[in-house]
Wavefront OBJ file of the C-alpha trace (Angstrom):
o trace
v 20.043 -59.098 -0.065
v 20.707 -62.186 2.387
v 20.609 -62.408 6.035
v 24.203 -61.279 6.295
v 23.628 -58.121 4.143
v 21.079 -56.744 6.330
v 21.632 -53.574 8.628
v 21.966 -54.780 12.143
v 18.593 -53.614 14.554
v 18.315 -53.897 18.126
v 15.505 -56.049 19.069
v 12.479 -54.160 20.760
v 11.585 -55.499 24.614
v 8.405 -56.348 24.869
v 8.093 -53.562 27.845
v 9.077 -50.571 25.149
v 5.662 -49.803 23.593
v 4.161 -49.381 27.113
v 6.621 -47.571 28.913
v 7.074 -45.193 26.050
v 3.469 -44.169 26.265
v 3.928 -43.558 30.027
v 6.662 -40.621 29.099
v 4.630 -37.135 29.513
v 4.564 -35.862 26.234
v 6.401 -32.266 25.556
v 4.335 -29.119 25.666
v 4.344 -28.499 21.761
v 2.530 -31.882 21.187
v 0.193 -30.983 23.943
v -3.571 -30.650 22.394
v -5.828 -28.997 25.094
v -9.291 -27.480 24.001
v -9.103 -23.805 24.733
v -11.394 -23.418 28.106
v -14.399 -21.248 26.835
v -14.132 -17.278 28.302
v -17.387 -16.753 30.301
v -16.654 -12.821 30.033
v -16.586 -12.710 26.046
v -19.699 -11.209 24.847
v -22.123 -13.745 23.435
v -23.083 -13.403 19.529
v -26.584 -11.523 19.476
v -29.585 -14.052 17.872
v -30.684 -13.715 14.837
v -34.575 -14.388 13.813
v -35.112 -17.349 11.385
v -36.969 -15.413 9.315
v -33.574 -13.293 8.471
v -31.556 -14.803 5.693
v -28.247 -14.162 3.637
v -30.674 -13.077 0.602
v -31.593 -9.852 2.806
v -28.098 -8.877 2.021
v -27.480 -6.885 -1.185
v -25.707 -9.396 -4.140
v -23.047 -6.751 -4.477
v -22.077 -7.211 -0.741
v -22.735 -11.078 -0.315
v -20.268 -11.620 -2.914
v -17.434 -10.453 -0.918
v -18.168 -13.098 1.713
v -17.137 -15.888 -1.009
v -14.088 -16.662 0.218
v -15.711 -17.911 3.646
v -16.935 -21.393 4.164
v -20.720 -21.779 2.654
v -22.150 -22.012 6.239
v -19.962 -19.412 7.603
v -20.509 -16.821 4.861
v -24.515 -17.524 5.692
v -24.013 -16.649 9.114
v -21.994 -13.574 8.669
v -24.208 -12.517 5.645
v -27.360 -12.505 8.462
v -25.497 -10.751 10.853
v -24.883 -7.759 8.743
v -28.576 -7.850 7.071
v -29.265 -7.268 10.726
v -27.269 -4.228 10.891
v -28.717 -3.043 8.184
v -32.067 -3.440 9.661
v -31.341 -2.024 13.122
v -28.864 0.696 12.708
v -31.978 3.180 13.014
v -33.568 2.068 15.791
v -30.801 -0.078 17.863
v -27.656 1.103 17.047
v -25.944 -0.802 20.065
v -27.579 -3.957 18.839
v -26.669 -3.566 15.249
v -23.033 -2.895 16.507
v -23.190 -6.378 18.472
v -24.260 -8.037 15.082
v -21.308 -5.913 13.086
v -18.680 -7.288 15.841
v -20.074 -10.946 15.893
v -19.304 -10.570 11.785
v -15.687 -9.834 12.423
v -15.277 -12.498 14.743
v -16.301 -14.721 12.136
v -14.732 -13.092 9.142
v -11.806 -11.171 10.212
v -9.854 -11.321 6.849
v -12.586 -9.487 4.959
v -12.810 -5.990 4.895
v -16.484 -5.565 4.469
v -16.838 -6.684 8.083
v -14.556 -4.286 9.461
v -16.320 -1.531 7.400
v -19.710 -2.620 9.037
v -18.120 -2.580 12.334
v -16.116 0.697 12.294
v -19.113 2.531 11.034
v -21.760 0.928 13.912
v -18.810 2.005 16.309
v -19.006 5.437 14.997
v -22.933 5.444 15.445
v -22.387 4.532 18.975
v -20.141 6.946 19.830
v -16.705 4.479 19.910
v -14.571 6.753 17.992
v -11.324 4.904 18.855
v -12.907 1.711 18.078
v -14.186 3.161 14.766
v -11.055 4.641 13.392
v -9.269 1.161 14.234
v -12.021 -0.730 12.181
v -11.861 1.749 9.594
v -8.120 1.669 9.107
v -8.425 -1.994 8.956
v -11.025 -1.619 6.039
v -8.903 0.738 4.285
v -5.728 -1.845 4.421
v -7.397 -4.837 3.349
v -9.823 -3.226 0.698
v -7.879 -0.115 -0.620
v -10.875 1.860 -0.285
v -11.121 5.670 0.815
v -14.826 5.803 0.647
v -15.162 6.136 4.273
v -12.328 8.769 5.090
v -14.733 11.109 6.164
v -15.960 8.832 9.367
v -12.328 8.400 9.744
v -11.763 11.972 10.084
v -14.915 12.845 12.262
v -13.950 10.054 14.707
v -10.649 11.827 15.229
v -12.749 15.160 15.795
v -14.947 12.757 18.246
v -11.762 12.152 20.108
v -10.800 15.709 20.478
v -8.002 15.955 18.000
v -9.032 18.029 15.205
v -5.194 18.501 14.180
v -5.077 14.569 13.570
v -8.389 14.983 11.761
v -7.010 17.393 9.307
v -3.958 15.295 8.683
v -5.788 12.260 7.578
v -8.568 14.244 5.576
v -5.154 15.893 3.586
v -3.736 12.433 3.020
v -6.217 11.335 0.579
v -6.362 12.055 -2.955
v -9.642 13.514 -3.311
v -10.135 12.733 -6.977
v -10.074 9.056 -6.484
v -13.130 8.939 -4.245
v -16.638 9.465 -5.291
v -18.430 12.806 -5.299
v -20.223 11.610 -2.041
v -17.397 10.985 -0.496
v -15.783 14.202 -1.312
v -18.611 16.252 0.021
v -18.769 14.160 3.449
v -14.934 14.590 3.661
v -15.177 18.237 3.128
v -17.819 19.043 5.743
v -15.750 16.660 8.097
v -12.525 18.975 7.362
v -14.981 21.994 7.650
v -16.012 20.705 11.327
v -12.404 20.294 12.163
v -11.383 23.579 11.230
v -14.265 25.105 13.452
v -13.184 23.047 16.414
v -9.683 24.980 15.680
v -11.740 28.160 15.861
v -10.692 28.959 12.130
v -14.214 29.663 10.431
v -12.719 31.251 7.717
v -10.740 28.115 6.606
v -13.921 26.015 7.518
v -15.654 27.987 4.784
v -12.450 27.457 2.423
v -12.988 23.680 3.219
v -16.531 23.653 1.668
v -15.725 25.436 -1.391
v -15.442 22.403 -3.631
v -16.910 21.806 -7.281
v -19.781 20.353 -5.793
v -20.961 23.326 -4.173
v -22.874 24.330 -7.148
v -26.238 25.388 -6.795
v -27.094 24.778 -10.996
v -26.185 20.903 -10.368
v -28.372 19.547 -6.854
v -27.665 15.844 -5.771
v -28.868 14.633 -2.312
v -25.598 14.885 -0.844
v -25.538 18.660 -1.893
v -28.240 19.639 0.924
v -25.821 18.640 3.811
v -23.236 20.792 1.707
v -25.507 23.987 1.431
v -26.239 23.703 5.241
v -22.542 23.477 6.387
v -21.535 26.047 4.334
v -24.628 28.620 5.525
v -23.370 27.554 9.004
v -19.901 28.994 8.405
v -21.249 31.884 6.829
v -23.349 32.593 9.844
v -20.204 32.208 12.020
v -18.423 34.813 10.142
v -21.428 36.994 10.316
v -22.702 36.720 6.831
v -26.276 36.086 7.642
v -27.421 37.241 4.097
v -25.441 34.989 2.316
v -26.198 32.054 4.652
v -29.857 32.561 4.417
v -29.422 32.232 0.491
v -27.942 29.000 1.058
v -30.285 27.797 3.615
v -33.255 28.179 1.336
v -31.101 26.324 -1.547
v -31.223 23.448 0.856
v -34.645 23.625 2.101
v -35.792 23.820 -1.557
v -33.501 20.778 -2.598
v -34.201 18.564 0.109
v -38.285 19.496 -0.431
v -37.846 18.741 -3.999
v -35.859 15.268 -3.272
v -38.809 14.214 -0.653
v -41.425 14.931 -3.540
v -39.435 12.593 -5.904
v -39.205 10.126 -3.505
v -43.160 10.097 -2.744
v -44.864 7.171 -5.168
v -47.446 8.068 -7.587
v -50.046 6.037 -5.941
v -50.253 4.532 -2.518
v -49.409 1.041 -2.210
v -49.504 -1.419 0.673
v -47.453 -4.135 1.523
v -48.250 -6.796 3.956
v -45.127 -7.905 6.049
v -44.840 -10.731 8.572
v -43.925 -8.928 11.792
v -41.239 -10.863 13.804
v -39.838 -10.214 17.166
v -36.194 -9.823 17.448
v -35.097 -12.126 19.721
v -32.755 -11.079 22.773
v -30.084 -12.924 24.772
v -31.407 -13.448 28.378
v -28.269 -11.955 29.737
v -28.371 -8.979 28.151
v -29.087 -5.509 29.789
v -32.875 -5.051 29.261
v -33.498 -1.348 28.269
v -35.692 0.627 31.188
v -37.312 3.791 31.058
v -36.975 6.256 34.110
v -40.388 5.158 34.878
v -39.690 1.755 35.325
v -41.909 0.816 32.259
v -39.478 -1.325 29.831
v -39.213 0.233 26.527
v -40.113 -2.383 24.037
v -38.056 -3.054 20.909
v -39.055 -2.133 17.426
v -40.816 -4.924 15.593
v -39.178 -5.758 12.042
v -42.117 -4.362 10.205
v -41.103 -1.439 12.062
v -37.246 -1.395 10.926
v -38.108 -2.854 7.312
v -39.458 0.938 6.457
v -36.336 2.330 7.286
v -34.178 -0.383 5.474
v -31.625 0.474 2.671
v -28.570 -1.086 1.178
v -25.460 -1.102 3.840
v -21.907 -1.385 3.577
v -20.193 1.574 1.879
v -20.736 4.308 -0.638
v -19.405 4.310 -4.245
v -17.721 0.913 -4.511
v -20.745 -0.932 -2.777
v -23.630 0.968 -3.803
v -24.282 3.574 -1.157
v -25.284 2.917 2.440
v -26.653 4.399 5.470
v -22.797 5.397 6.274
v -21.973 6.101 2.976
v -23.913 9.266 2.920
v -24.428 9.241 6.928
v -27.508 10.473 7.190
v -26.388 13.710 6.574
v -29.939 15.198 5.692
v -29.998 15.444 9.422
v -30.556 18.797 11.181
v -29.629 18.054 14.666
v -26.184 19.443 15.279
v -24.601 22.509 14.912
v -21.201 23.857 13.417
v -19.648 22.929 10.160
v -22.781 20.595 8.844
v -25.510 19.989 10.729
v -25.492 16.388 9.871
v -23.118 13.293 11.314
v -19.879 15.271 9.754
v -18.950 18.679 10.739
v -20.915 19.315 13.986
v -20.048 21.559 17.214
v -17.802 18.513 18.479
v -15.115 19.683 20.544
v -16.319 23.134 20.488
l 1 2 3 4 5 6 7 8 9 10 11 12 13 14 15 16 17 18 19 20 21 22 23 24 25 26 27 28 29 30 31 32 33 34 35 36 37 38 39 40 41 42 43 44 45 46 47 48 49 50 51 52 53 54 55 56 57 58 59 60 61 62 63 64 65 66 67 68 69 70 71 72 73 74 75 76 77 78 79 80 81 82 83 84 85 86 87 88 89 90 91 92 93 94 95 96 97 98 99 100 101 102 103 104 105 106 107 108 109 110 111 112 113 114 115 116 117 118 119 120 121 122 123 124 125 126 127 128 129 130 131 132 133 134 135 136 137 138 139 140 141 142 143 144 145 146 147 148 149 150 151 152 153 154 155 156 157 158 159 160 161 162 163 164 165 166 167 168 169 170 171 172 173 174 175 176 177 178 179 180 181 182 183 184 185 186 187 188 189 190 191 192 193 194 195 196 197 198 199 200 201 202 203 204 205 206 207 208 209 210 211 212 213 214 215 216 217 218 219 220 221 222 223 224 225 226 227 228 229 230 231 232 233 234 235 236 237 238 239 240 241 242 243 244 245 246 247 248 249 250 251 252 253 254 255 256 257 258 259 260 261 262 263 264 265 266 267 268 269 270 271 272 273 274 275 276 277 278 279 280 281 282 283 284 285 286 287 288 289 290 291 292 293 294 295 296 297 298 299 300 301 302 303 304 305 306 307 308 309 310 311 312 313 314 315 316 317 318 319 320 321 322 323 324 325 326 327 328 329 330 331 332 333 334
């Protein structure tokens, strides 16, 4: 192509480039760093001794879509949840929410957040996080927590509606028991003890086949019978629960005592975190890692994740009264 055939192009003036740089960029081109929010809660500190390996493998594999560094950090936060949930549920919840902020697309972290929110009594947040977990994972293993959280908000009708929407044949036996106890509690909230008893009459209510999750079911059944003034029958189921609980406790005892030396690690606390004070002004010490390790268990959901503290929600507890004396079926709202 000769010079005559080249397309005409206007010559740039010497000052064009500098004058163009002085023109203000449109808003969509601006790249401004987001200012830090001083009101945003800081992530709780994790002891150096806690690693991702403290989280069960079946839970860690669910974080594989994250970057290696982020997966490590999230796993350590979740491991702290498992260590602290019984001793300091508020701090455990803070770790769970820190994991959510780093891995919001992972259903597992929402399950942890929902379970810890339930533990600290934030039922609205528990429902939101557990529904998010169900939407992402498709699992209904934590439906009992959703039902009981609805009860905690004083909505037994919505609790019953949520429970009826689940196909019980597609959840584990333990989840079915938890759901039956929660549904029974909702019936008691509505002052329907006869229907509360019916909610508990499921195949797992079988004295001939007893599992650990049978104990809270037997207790809940006895409570409903007592509500109906059927005290003799209630005593029978209370005795069954007591014998089963004692048997499981014996089975859990080792044949011989074993001593294990565990390094004691102090759990660090952020400087701006409110310190726990007792009424007499003496500061309450935070439990050592040695103490909390004694109650360690797999955390993160029953059934599809191998069982955890919130998979069975510590149903062997006999603190509350109502359709069941564990986390589910208490006298909430009555």
